[in-house]
C-alpha positions as CSV (number, residue, x, y, z in Angstrom):
1,X,51.3,-44.3,17.1
2,X,48.7,-41.6,16.3
3,X,50.3,-39.1,18.7
4,X,53.7,-39.7,17.1
5,X,52.2,-39.0,13.6
6,X,50.6,-35.8,14.8
7,X,53.8,-34.7,16.5
8,X,55.8,-35.4,13.3
9,X,53.3,-33.4,11.2
10,X,53.4,-30.5,13.6
11,X,57.2,-30.4,13.5
12,X,57.1,-30.5,9.7
13,X,54.5,-27.7,9.6
14,X,56.4,-25.5,12.0
15,X,59.7,-25.9,10.0
16,X,57.8,-24.9,6.8
17,X,56.1,-22.0,8.5
18,X,59.3,-20.6,9.9
19,X,61.1,-20.8,6.6
20,X,58.3,-18.9,4.8
21,X,57.2,-16.5,7.4
22,X,60.7,-15.2,8.3
23,X,61.2,-14.0,4.7
24,X,58.3,-11.6,5.0
25,X,58.7,-8.1,6.6
26,X,56.6,-6.7,9.4
27,X,55.4,-10.0,10.7
28,X,57.6,-10.4,13.8
29,X,54.8,-10.0,16.4
30,X,52.4,-12.2,14.4
31,X,55.2,-14.8,13.9
32,X,56.1,-14.9,17.6
33,X,52.5,-15.3,18.6
34,X,52.1,-18.1,16.0
35,X,55.2,-19.8,17.5
36,X,53.6,-19.6,21.0
37,X,50.3,-21.2,19.6
38,X,52.3,-23.9,18.0
39,X,54.4,-24.9,21.1
40,X,51.3,-24.7,23.2
41,X,49.7,-27.4,21.1
42,X,53.0,-29.4,20.6
43,X,53.6,-29.6,24.4
44,X,50.0,-30.4,25.2
45,X,49.2,-27.0,26.7
46,X,51.1,-27.6,30.1
47,X,49.9,-24.2,31.5
48,X,46.3,-25.4,31.7
49,X,47.0,-27.2,34.9
50,X,49.6,-24.9,36.3
51,X,49.4,-21.6,38.3
52,X,51.9,-19.5,36.4
53,X,53.7,-16.8,38.4
54,X,55.6,-14.6,36.0
55,X,58.3,-12.3,37.4
56,X,60.0,-9.6,35.4
57,X,62.0,-6.4,36.0
58,X,65.4,-4.8,35.3
59,X,67.0,-6.2,38.4
60,X,66.1,-8.8,41.1
61,X,63.6,-10.9,39.1
62,X,65.6,-14.1,39.6
63,X,66.0,-13.6,43.4
64,X,62.3,-12.7,43.7
65,X,61.4,-15.9,41.8
66,X,63.6,-18.0,44.1
67,X,61.9,-16.4,47.2
68,X,58.5,-17.2,45.8
69,X,59.5,-20.8,45.0
70,X,60.7,-21.2,48.6
71,X,57.5,-19.6,50.1
72,X,55.3,-21.9,48.1
73,X,57.4,-24.9,49.0
74,X,57.4,-24.0,52.7
75,X,53.7,-24.9,52.7
76,X,54.1,-28.1,50.8
77,X,53.1,-26.8,47.4
78,X,54.7,-28.6,44.5
79,X,56.5,-25.8,42.7
80,X,58.6,-25.6,39.6
81,X,61.0,-22.9,38.7
82,X,62.1,-21.5,35.3
83,X,64.8,-18.9,35.1
84,X,65.2,-16.9,31.9
85,X,63.9,-19.2,29.1
86,X,65.8,-18.5,25.9
87,X,63.0,-19.0,23.5
88,X,59.3,-19.9,23.3
89,X,60.1,-23.5,22.7
90,X,62.5,-23.5,25.7
91,X,59.8,-22.1,28.0
92,X,57.2,-24.6,26.9
93,X,59.7,-27.5,27.1
94,X,60.5,-26.6,30.7
95,X,56.9,-26.1,31.6
96,X,56.0,-29.4,30.1
97,X,58.6,-31.1,32.3
98,X,57.2,-29.4,35.4
99,X,53.6,-30.3,34.4
100,X,54.5,-33.9,34.0
101,X,55.5,-34.1,37.6
102,X,52.1,-33.1,38.8
103,X,53.3,-29.7,40.0
104,X,50.8,-27.0,41.2
105,X,52.8,-23.8,40.6
106,X,55.4,-22.7,38.1
107,X,57.4,-19.6,38.9
108,X,59.0,-18.1,35.8
109,X,61.6,-15.3,35.7
110,X,61.7,-13.5,32.3
111,X,63.3,-10.4,30.8
112,X,61.9,-7.8,28.5
113,X,63.2,-9.6,25.4
114,X,61.2,-12.6,26.2
115,X,58.1,-10.5,26.8
116,X,58.7,-8.6,23.5
117,X,58.8,-11.9,21.8
118,X,55.4,-12.9,23.2
119,X,56.6,-16.0,25.1
120,X,53.4,-15.9,27.2
121,X,51.0,-15.3,24.4
122,X,47.8,-17.2,25.0
123,X,49.0,-18.5,28.4
124,X,46.9,-17.9,31.5
125,X,49.0,-15.9,34.0
126,X,48.1,-16.4,37.7
127,X,50.2,-13.6,39.0
128,X,52.3,-11.0,37.1
129,X,55.1,-9.5,39.2
130,X,57.5,-6.6,38.5
131,X,60.6,-6.0,40.6
132,X,62.1,-2.6,39.6
133,X,62.8,-0.2,36.8
134,X,66.0,1.5,35.6
135,X,65.6,4.9,33.9
136,X,68.4,4.7,31.4
137,X,66.6,5.3,28.1
138,X,66.8,1.6,27.2
139,X,63.8,-0.6,26.5
140,X,63.5,-1.4,30.2
141,X,62.8,2.2,31.0
142,X,60.1,3.1,28.4
143,X,56.6,3.7,29.8
144,X,55.2,1.5,27.0
145,X,58.0,-1.1,27.2
146,X,57.7,-4.8,26.6
147,X,57.0,-5.5,30.2
148,X,53.6,-3.9,29.8
149,X,52.8,-6.9,27.5
150,X,52.8,-9.1,30.6
151,X,50.3,-7.0,32.5
152,X,48.1,-6.8,29.4
153,X,47.5,-10.5,29.6
154,X,44.9,-9.8,32.3
155,X,46.5,-11.9,35.1
156,X,44.5,-13.0,38.1
157,X,46.8,-10.8,40.2
158,X,49.2,-8.0,39.4
159,X,52.0,-7.1,41.8
160,X,53.6,-3.7,41.1
161,X,56.5,-1.8,42.5
162,X,55.0,1.5,43.8
163,X,58.4,3.1,43.6
164,X,58.7,2.3,39.9
165,X,58.7,5.4,37.7
166,X,56.3,3.5,35.3
167,X,53.9,2.5,38.1
168,X,51.1,4.7,36.7
169,X,51.4,3.0,33.3
170,X,51.3,-0.5,34.6
171,X,48.5,0.0,37.0
172,X,46.2,0.9,34.1
173,X,46.2,-2.7,32.9
174,X,43.4,-4.6,34.5
175,X,43.8,-7.8,36.5
176,X,41.0,-10.3,36.9
177,X,41.1,-10.4,40.7
178,X,43.2,-7.6,42.2
179,X,46.2,-5.4,41.7
180,X,48.6,-4.8,44.7
181,X,51.7,-2.6,45.2
182,X,54.7,-2.7,47.4
183,X,57.7,-0.4,48.1
184,X,58.9,2.4,50.2
185,X,56.2,4.8,49.0
186,X,53.7,5.6,51.7
187,X,50.9,4.8,49.2
188,X,52.1,1.2,48.7
189,X,49.7,-1.6,49.8
190,X,52.7,-3.3,51.4
191,X,55.3,-1.0,52.9
192,X,58.9,-2.4,53.1
193,X,61.6,-0.7,55.1
194,X,65.2,-1.6,54.6
195,X,67.1,-2.9,57.7
196,X,70.7,-3.7,58.3
197,X,72.9,-5.2,55.7
198,X,75.5,-7.7,56.9
199,X,78.4,-9.5,55.2
200,X,76.2,-12.6,54.9
201,X,72.7,-11.1,54.4
202,X,70.2,-8.4,55.0
203,X,67.0,-7.6,57.0
204,X,63.9,-5.6,56.3
205,X,60.6,-4.8,58.0
206,X,57.3,-5.5,56.2
207,X,54.0,-3.8,57.1
208,X,50.8,-5.0,55.5
209,X,47.1,-4.9,56.4
210,X,47.8,-4.0,60.1
211,X,50.6,-6.6,60.5
212,X,54.3,-5.8,60.9
213,X,57.1,-8.3,60.9
214,X,60.8,-8.8,60.2
215,X,62.3,-10.8,57.3
216,X,65.9,-11.8,56.7
217,X,67.7,-13.1,53.6
218,X,71.2,-14.4,52.7
219,X,71.2,-11.8,49.9
220,X,73.5,-8.8,50.5
221,X,72.2,-6.7,47.6
222,X,71.2,-3.2,48.9
223,X,67.9,-3.6,47.0
224,X,67.2,-7.0,48.7
225,X,64.5,-5.4,50.8
226,X,62.4,-4.5,47.7
227,X,62.8,-8.1,46.3
228,X,61.6,-9.4,49.6
229,X,58.7,-6.9,49.4
230,X,57.8,-8.1,45.9
231,X,57.8,-11.8,47.1
232,X,55.8,-10.9,50.3
233,X,53.1,-8.9,48.5
234,X,52.7,-11.7,45.9
235,X,52.5,-14.3,48.7
236,X,49.9,-12.3,50.6
237,X,47.8,-11.8,47.4
238,X,47.8,-15.6,46.8
239,X,46.6,-16.3,50.4
240,X,49.9,-17.1,52.2
241,X,50.6,-15.8,55.7
242,X,53.5,-14.0,57.2
243,X,55.0,-17.2,58.7
244,X,55.2,-18.7,55.2
245,X,56.8,-15.5,53.9
246,X,59.4,-15.4,56.7
247,X,60.3,-19.1,56.3
248,X,60.4,-19.0,52.5
249,X,62.7,-16.0,52.2
250,X,65.0,-17.3,54.9
251,X,65.2,-20.7,53.2
252,X,66.7,-19.3,49.9
253,X,70.5,-19.5,49.9
254,X,72.4,-18.1,46.9
255,X,74.2,-20.8,45.0
256,X,71.4,-23.4,45.4
257,X,70.3,-25.0,42.1
258,X,68.5,-22.5,39.9
259,X,65.7,-24.8,38.8
260,X,64.0,-27.6,40.6
């Protein structure tokens, strides 16, 4: 009964707050952050018991998120997946559902619009992952773009694309534990070399910390090797081995349900 009264009050307050705040100019960032704080309370702060892996980038973020979900599941980790939440409330609603099932990890794929609107404000990020960058003068290509907001949350781990033109910008943001890179660049922590592309999939070679192994995916995108590299570097950072990476990447088939 008391919880119902509190929820009713919070909804009333939020409606009033939105109606009054939206009329004022120059308050969008503050307003978006206030929304995040509200939904954090309204949905009982579901992130407090979840290891949130946030994946962003111009291309490949959804595929990378699916790879990560499968890698985590391959070692019996209870894992939820959120693809492109449309609003702060949508993100928290989905995380709440995942949290209620006793899940360990939540992999979230988000675009720059979501980050610019501070969807993750006040939320602990376990790993922040970027896939790639397109240099077309849009928001996604700016050195100080919205994606930097994600890495400014001080995640436990930051996973960066060493081939990204904005790498030097993102690497300046501190992580709590470690920052790793992947890519074709010889300075990358994890080196990924594209292999053959077939009608039904693609291959790549991954080299990390003295280990070298092959991975294969059902994805035929020419950039699939980089997406596999992003997932592999994230998995290594979180303590998974190459067998889990090979199994997880191979397990993802396009056309499977987007969220589980």
